[in-house]
Every structure is written in structure tokens, then in C-alpha cells.
C-alpha positions as CSV (number, residue, x, y, z in Angstrom):
1,M,21.0,24.5,-7.9
2,K,22.5,21.1,-7.3
3,M,19.1,19.5,-7.2
4,V,18.1,21.3,-10.4
5,A,21.3,20.1,-12.1
6,L,20.6,16.5,-10.9
7,D,17.0,16.7,-12.1
8,L,17.9,18.0,-15.6
9,S,20.7,15.4,-15.9
10,L,18.3,12.6,-15.0
11,M,15.7,13.9,-17.5
12,V,18.3,13.8,-20.3
13,L,19.5,10.4,-19.2
14,A,15.9,9.0,-19.2
15,A,15.2,10.5,-22.7
16,I,18.4,9.2,-24.3
17,A,18.0,5.7,-22.7
18,A,14.4,5.5,-23.8
19,H,15.5,6.4,-27.4
20,L,18.2,3.8,-27.5
21,A,16.5,0.8,-25.7
22,P,12.8,1.7,-25.0
23,L,11.7,-1.8,-24.1
24,D,14.5,-2.4,-21.6
25,V,14.0,1.1,-20.0
26,L,10.3,0.6,-19.6
27,L,10.5,-2.9,-18.2
28,A,13.4,-2.1,-15.8
29,S,11.9,1.2,-14.6
30,Y,8.5,-0.4,-13.9
31,A,10.1,-3.5,-12.2
32,F,12.8,-1.9,-10.0
33,L,12.2,1.8,-9.7
34,G,8.4,1.5,-9.6
35,P,7.9,-0.5,-6.4
36,A,10.5,1.7,-4.6
37,H,8.6,4.8,-5.7
38,Y,5.2,3.3,-4.6
39,L,6.4,2.4,-1.2
40,T,8.2,5.6,-0.4
41,Q,5.5,7.9,-1.8
42,I,2.6,6.1,0.0
43,S,4.7,6.4,3.2
44,W,5.3,10.1,2.6
45,M,1.6,10.8,1.8
46,H,0.4,8.8,4.8
47,D,2.4,11.0,7.1
48,R,0.7,14.1,5.5
49,G,-2.8,12.8,5.6
50,Y,-3.0,12.4,1.8
51,N,-3.5,16.1,1.5
52,L,-7.1,15.8,2.7
53,P,-8.9,15.2,6.0
54,P,-9.5,11.4,6.3
55,R,-13.3,11.5,5.9
56,R,-13.1,13.7,2.9
57,A,-10.5,11.5,1.3
58,R,-12.6,8.3,1.4
59,P,-15.0,9.2,-1.5
60,W,-12.0,10.1,-3.7
61,I,-10.4,6.8,-3.1
62,V,-13.5,4.8,-3.8
63,A,-14.3,6.8,-6.9
64,M,-10.8,6.4,-8.4
65,L,-10.5,2.7,-7.6
66,A,-13.9,2.1,-9.2
67,A,-12.7,4.0,-12.3
68,L,-10.0,1.4,-12.7
69,V,-12.6,-1.2,-13.3
70,V,-14.2,0.7,-16.3
71,P,-11.5,-0.2,-18.9
72,T,-12.1,-3.8,-17.9
73,A,-15.8,-3.6,-18.7
74,M,-15.2,-1.7,-21.9
75,I,-12.6,-4.2,-23.2
76,G,-14.9,-7.1,-22.5
77,V,-13.0,-9.0,-19.8
78,S,-15.7,-10.1,-17.4
79,T,-14.7,-12.3,-14.5
80,W,-15.8,-12.4,-10.9
81,A,-12.1,-12.4,-10.0
82,V,-11.5,-8.9,-11.5
83,A,-14.4,-7.6,-9.5
84,A,-13.0,-9.3,-6.3
85,L,-9.6,-7.7,-6.9
86,A,-11.2,-4.3,-7.4
87,A,-13.1,-4.7,-4.2
88,G,-9.9,-5.6,-2.4
89,L,-8.2,-2.5,-3.7
90,V,-11.1,-0.4,-2.4
91,L,-10.7,-2.0,1.0
92,A,-7.0,-1.4,0.9
93,G,-7.5,2.2,0.1
94,L,-9.9,2.8,2.9
95,A,-7.7,0.9,5.4
96,S,-4.8,3.1,4.5
97,L,-6.6,6.0,6.0
98,E,-6.9,4.3,9.4
99,K,-3.9,2.2,10.5
100,P,-0.8,0.9,8.6
101,L,-1.3,-2.7,9.6
102,P,-4.6,-3.4,7.9
103,L,-3.2,-1.7,4.8
104,W,-0.3,-4.1,4.4
105,M,-2.5,-7.1,5.4
106,L,-5.0,-6.2,2.7
107,L,-2.3,-5.5,0.2
108,S,-0.9,-8.9,0.8
109,A,-4.3,-10.5,0.3
110,T,-5.0,-8.6,-2.9
111,S,-1.6,-9.3,-4.3
112,A,-2.2,-13.0,-3.8
113,A,-5.6,-12.6,-5.5
114,A,-4.0,-10.7,-8.4
115,I,-1.4,-13.4,-9.0
116,V,-4.0,-16.1,-9.3
117,V,-6.4,-14.1,-11.3
118,G,-3.9,-12.6,-13.7
119,Y,-2.0,-15.8,-14.2
120,F,-5.0,-18.0,-15.0
121,Y,-7.8,-15.7,-16.2
122,L,-6.5,-12.5,-17.9
123,P,-5.2,-12.5,-21.5
124,P,-1.6,-11.2,-22.0
125,W,-2.7,-8.2,-24.1
126,F,-5.1,-7.0,-21.4
127,L,-2.3,-7.2,-18.8
128,L,-0.2,-4.7,-20.7
129,L,-3.2,-2.4,-21.1
130,L,-3.8,-2.7,-17.4
131,L,-0.2,-1.7,-16.9
132,L,-0.2,1.3,-19.2
133,V,-3.7,2.9,-19.3
134,P,-4.4,3.7,-15.6
135,T,-0.9,5.0,-14.9
136,L,0.4,6.7,-18.1
137,G,-1.7,9.8,-17.4
138,H,-0.3,9.8,-13.9
139,V,3.4,9.4,-14.7
140,F,3.4,11.9,-17.6
141,G,0.4,14.2,-17.1
142,F,0.9,14.8,-13.4
143,T,4.6,15.0,-13.7
144,A,4.0,17.8,-16.3
145,L,1.5,19.3,-13.9
146,F,4.0,19.5,-11.0
147,I,6.8,20.9,-13.2
148,A,4.5,23.6,-14.5
149,S,3.2,24.3,-11.0
150,G,6.8,24.7,-9.8
151,F,7.5,27.2,-12.6
152,A,4.3,29.1,-12.0
153,R,5.1,29.3,-8.2
154,K,8.7,30.3,-8.7
155,P,9.6,31.2,-12.3
156,T,13.4,30.9,-12.2
157,L,16.0,29.8,-14.7
158,G,16.1,26.3,-13.2
159,S,12.3,25.8,-13.2
160,G,12.0,27.2,-16.7
161,A,14.8,24.9,-17.9
162,S,13.1,21.9,-16.3
163,L,9.7,22.7,-18.0
164,G,11.3,23.4,-21.4
165,L,13.5,20.3,-21.4
166,F,10.6,18.1,-20.3
167,V,8.5,19.3,-23.2
168,L,11.4,18.9,-25.7
169,S,12.1,15.4,-24.4
170,A,8.5,14.4,-25.0
171,I,8.4,15.9,-28.5
172,S,11.7,14.2,-29.4
173,F,10.0,10.9,-29.7
174,A,7.9,12.2,-32.6
175,A,10.8,14.0,-34.2
176,I,13.7,11.6,-33.8
177,P,13.6,7.9,-34.7
178,T,13.6,5.5,-31.7
179,A,16.0,2.6,-31.9
180,G,14.9,-1.0,-31.6
181,F,17.8,-2.3,-29.4
182,E,16.7,-4.9,-26.9
183,T,18.7,-7.0,-24.5
184,G,18.2,-10.7,-24.0
185,W,16.7,-10.0,-20.6
186,A,13.9,-7.8,-22.1
187,R,13.1,-10.3,-24.8
188,D,12.9,-13.0,-22.2
189,A,10.8,-10.9,-19.9
190,V,8.2,-9.7,-22.4
191,P,6.9,-12.7,-24.3
192,V,3.5,-12.6,-22.4
193,F,3.0,-9.1,-23.7
194,E,3.8,-9.8,-27.4
195,A,0.1,-9.8,-28.4
196,A,-0.4,-6.4,-26.7
197,L,2.7,-4.9,-28.5
198,K,1.3,-6.1,-31.8
199,R,-2.0,-4.4,-31.1
200,V,-0.2,-1.2,-30.3
201,A,1.8,-1.5,-33.6
202,D,-1.5,-2.0,-35.5
203,L,-3.1,0.9,-33.8
204,F,-0.3,3.4,-34.8
205,G,0.0,1.9,-38.3
206,S,3.7,1.4,-38.5
207,D,6.6,-0.2,-36.6
208,R,8.3,3.2,-36.4
209,A,5.3,4.9,-34.9
210,S,4.7,2.1,-32.3
211,R,8.4,2.2,-31.4
212,A,8.2,6.0,-30.9
213,M,5.2,5.5,-28.6
214,L,7.0,2.8,-26.7
215,G,10.0,5.1,-26.3
216,F,7.7,8.0,-25.1
217,V,6.1,5.7,-22.5
218,A,9.5,4.4,-21.3
219,F,10.7,8.0,-20.9
220,A,7.5,9.0,-19.0
221,Y,7.9,6.1,-16.5
222,A,11.7,6.4,-16.1
223,Y,11.7,10.1,-15.5
224,H,8.7,10.1,-13.2
225,Y,10.4,7.7,-10.8
226,L,13.9,9.3,-11.1
227,N,12.4,12.8,-10.5
228,W,10.9,11.5,-7.2
229,F,14.2,10.2,-5.9
230,A,16.1,13.3,-7.1
231,K,13.9,15.3,-4.8
232,T,14.7,13.3,-1.7
233,E,16.3,16.1,0.3
234,L,13.4,18.5,-0.6
235,L,10.6,16.2,0.2
236,R,12.3,14.4,3.1
237,W,10.4,11.2,2.4
238,H,13.3,9.3,3.9
239,A,12.9,11.0,7.4
240,I,11.0,8.0,8.8
241,S,11.5,5.3,11.4
242,D,14.1,2.6,10.9
243,S,11.4,-0.1,11.2
244,R,9.4,1.4,8.3
245,I,12.6,1.6,6.2
246,V,13.3,-2.0,6.9
247,M,9.8,-3.0,6.0
248,M,9.8,-1.1,2.7
249,A,13.3,-2.4,1.8
250,T,12.2,-6.0,2.5
251,I,9.1,-5.6,0.2
252,W,11.2,-4.0,-2.5
253,V,13.8,-6.7,-2.5
254,A,11.1,-9.4,-2.6
255,A,9.4,-7.6,-5.5
256,S,12.7,-7.2,-7.4
257,V,13.6,-10.9,-7.0
258,T,10.1,-11.9,-8.2
259,Y,10.4,-9.7,-11.3
260,L,13.8,-11.3,-12.1
261,V,12.4,-14.8,-11.7
262,D,9.1,-14.2,-13.6
263,Y,8.3,-10.7,-14.9
264,R,4.6,-11.4,-15.3
265,L,4.4,-12.7,-11.7
266,G,6.2,-9.7,-10.4
267,Y,3.9,-7.3,-12.2
268,L,0.8,-9.0,-10.9
269,A,2.2,-9.1,-7.3
270,T,2.9,-5.3,-7.3
271,L,-0.2,-4.3,-9.3
272,P,-2.3,-3.5,-6.2
273,L,0.5,-1.4,-4.8
274,S,0.8,0.5,-8.1
275,A,-2.9,1.2,-8.3
276,L,-3.1,2.2,-4.7
277,H,-0.2,4.7,-5.0
278,V,-1.9,6.3,-8.1
279,T,-5.2,6.6,-6.3
280,L,-3.9,7.9,-3.0
281,E,-2.0,10.7,-4.8
282,F,-5.1,12.0,-6.5
283,P,-6.0,14.6,-3.9
284,T,-2.4,15.9,-4.0
285,D,-2.6,16.1,-7.8
286,V,-5.9,18.1,-7.5
287,A,-4.3,20.5,-5.0
288,A,-1.3,21.0,-7.4
289,A,-3.7,21.7,-10.3
290,R,-5.6,24.3,-8.2
291,H,-2.4,25.9,-7.2
292,L,-1.3,26.1,-10.9
293,V,-4.6,27.7,-11.9
294,R,-4.4,30.2,-9.0
295,S,-0.8,31.2,-9.9
296,V,-1.6,31.7,-13.6
297,R,-4.8,33.7,-12.8
298,S,-2.9,35.8,-10.3
299,R,-0.1,36.6,-12.9
300,L,-2.7,37.4,-15.6
301,T,-4.6,39.7,-13.2
302,S,-1.5,41.6,-12.2
303,S,-0.4,41.9,-15.8
304,F,-3.6,43.5,-16.9
305,A,-4.2,45.5,-13.7
């Protein structure tokens, strides 16, 4: 019950914070909670074989990483550098299924490539789309999937409250006006994304609608990361060697400092890690979806038997 209470409290906290200061919550969550989540979850999945035998996992990784290039082609940003970065991500994904050392070496190389490419070749509005589009479905859709799967597997008061509160929190951004408070840090961090935010506002037709969408996205990111850390004792992702903990902590500190110095630079440096964590989790997400379908089918069958 303590874990359920903590999870519900963090959900409420994320929703309230996203309503009050959506831009700050989004930027802070992605910069500081995000890299810690990527590192710990990749480590956790690596020890569990990514929920698939290695040879079966490879096609999934190649397919999902290739899919990340599609929005680039559709939007019209064509540069050899983007293709090179995508190829690097594919290699990193494949290397992660063999030995840890090639993974981190390739991540370093692709991070360096991402910094150069993004800083000099990609327009600011595309960077924000690259930030939101591939991962929004992951942080919200698959979070909803795992919550629903947990309720289907064990329909208790706690799991039901978690599912209900999650749905209400998401709906609240359409029903309750989202504030426009921003700290000086957020205003200083986001100038490179101003063109993208204007495009979002134009898409939704009003400042209130675009602010509500920003709040929803901020909630989705913040709660996705907080939910992972709230379940530390359940998942036991921290039960690893001291050397791996030191390595992950060092990378996280370096990423955090980079974000504080130059947000755009920090984003570009951690983009390969973000994309890799989304891709490597896909087999686990598919397994959760299958479990949810089986649970619902079983309950329907028993109800009408």
C-alpha cells in the first residue's frame, strides 16, 4: 500500500505542477529525470534480455529505429547527417544486445554526431518535434498500457485508483485552464524552441489550447519518469554492481551539467540515449499489451460462461 500511496501522490503532484508551470515541468523533467530514467531502465532491460531472445530482438530494434527517420523525411529535413545519426542509433541498438562496452562507445560517438548535426544543420522547430513526436506515445500511451495491465492482472482498490486518477489527470488539461507561469530558467532555456511553440499554438488555434496541450505533455513526461522511480523496490533496477551505478551516475551528472549550461546542447547529447531506451523497451511494451488482451479476454469469457 505504501508504494500505491506514493505512486498516487506523485501522479497528483505531476498533474498540479504541470497545470501551474507546464513549460518548467516539461523542461526540467526531460533534462534531469529523463537521463536517469533512460540509464536505469536500459540497465534493467539489459539484465532481462529485453524480454526477447537476442536474435529475435534485433529485427524489432532495426525496425523501430528506422521508423524514427520517417518523420524526418515527411517534414522535409533531408541531410546526410540525419541519416548518419540514424545509422549510428541502429548500430548502438544492435550492440546493446551483445556487450555493454560497444553500446557505450557507440552512444558516445552518436551523441557527438548529434551535437554537431543538431547545432549546425537542424532548425529549432524540428528539434522540438524530434523531442516530442517519437516519445510522447511512449511516455503516455505505454504508461496507460502498464497501468491498465496492472489493473487487469490484479483488480484491487489501489490499481483501480491508479487507473482512474491517471485518466482524470489527463482529462483535466482539457477541462481546467492551464496557467502560463514560467521561471527565468525556462525562458532562458527555451529560446531555440520558440518557433516550434508558435507552430503548436497555430495548430491548436488558440493560446489556451496550446497551453493545455503543453501542460498535458508536461504531465505525461513528469509522471512517466516519477512512476518508474516510485517502483524501485518492486522492479529492483537498483540491484546492480557498484561499478555500473558509478558509471550511470557519472553520465547523469555530465548530462545534467550540460543541460544547465546549454539546454539545446544537453538535449542533443542525450537524444541517442532517449531514442535507444524507447526502442529497446518496445518488446516489453508488446508483451504488456498481449497480457492485457489475454486478461480482458479471460474475464469476458468467464463472465459469459
